[in-house]
N, C-alpha and C positions, 0 to 999 in steps of 0.2 A: 429580243434577246440582248442582254447587256453583258459586257466583259468587265470583270473586276480582277485586280491583282494585288498581291501583298509582298512585302519583303521582310525577311527575318535574318538575324545573324546567329550563327552557331558559336557557342563559347569555345575558347581554345581547348583543343584536345578532345572535343566531343563529336567530331564528324562521324566516327564509326557508330557511336551511340545513336545519333540522329538517324542514320541509315537503318540500323538494327530495329529501332522503334517502328519505323515505317514498313518493316516487313510483316508486322503484326498489328496493324491499326485495328483497334477494337471494333467489333461489329456494331456495338451500341453507338459509336460515333458516326459511322457511315449511315446507320439507320436514322439517327437524328437529322442528318443532313438531307437524306433522301426522302424522308417522310415530312419534312418541314413545310412543304408547299411552295418552296422557292423555285422548284423545277430546274434543278441543276442538270445541265446537258454535258458539261465537261468540267473536270477538276483535276489539275495536275500540279505537282510540285517539282521543281528543279533545284539542284544544288551545285555550286561551284565555289571552291576555296572558302567554304564556311558561310557563303551567302545563299539564302533560300529565296526562290521566286515562286510564288504560288499564283495560279491562274484559274479563273472560273468563267464559264459561260453559264448564265443563270437568268431566268425570267424575272425574278424579284430579288435583287441583291440586298434589300433592306431586311428581308426575312432571314436570309442566310447569315447576315451579320448579327442579327438578333440571336439566332441559334448559337453562333460562336461566342456571344457575350453571356448567354444566360442558361444554356442547357447543362444538365448534370453530366452528360457524356463528354461535353467539351471541357467542363471543369476537371473531370477525371483525367482527360488527355493532357490538360495543362499541367497537372501535377507531375505527369511523366516527363513533359517537355521542359518544365521550369529549370532543372539543373543542366539542361542541354543547350537552351537558347539564352542569348543575351536579352536583357530587359532594358531597352533604352527609353521607354516611356514616351516615345514620340509618335506613336500610332503606326500601324503597319500598312494601311491602305495606300496604294499608289495611284497617281493621277495618270490617266491615259492621255498621252500627248500626240500620238500619231497612229493612224490605222490606214493601211493600204486598202483601197476600195477596188 
């Protein structure tokens, strides 16, 4: 099992829209992730002061990253999120630097 995480920033004035969108995540997006073969065990997003931290426990992170980059469901979700999230073009994936064992 691998742990992967990402960071996103919410555009000014869009925190409520971000939370509202996540009250109705499309079934197609969840299905794309769950049927991908990546074997997601856990997927959570946290938000504080416009910063979003996403965390996954997944058997095959490369598969889920590919789904996030290429699936129609993700593309549709990105259209919803585009006016809500900042686009800093720096990549979203975080490096794990410590894990308590």
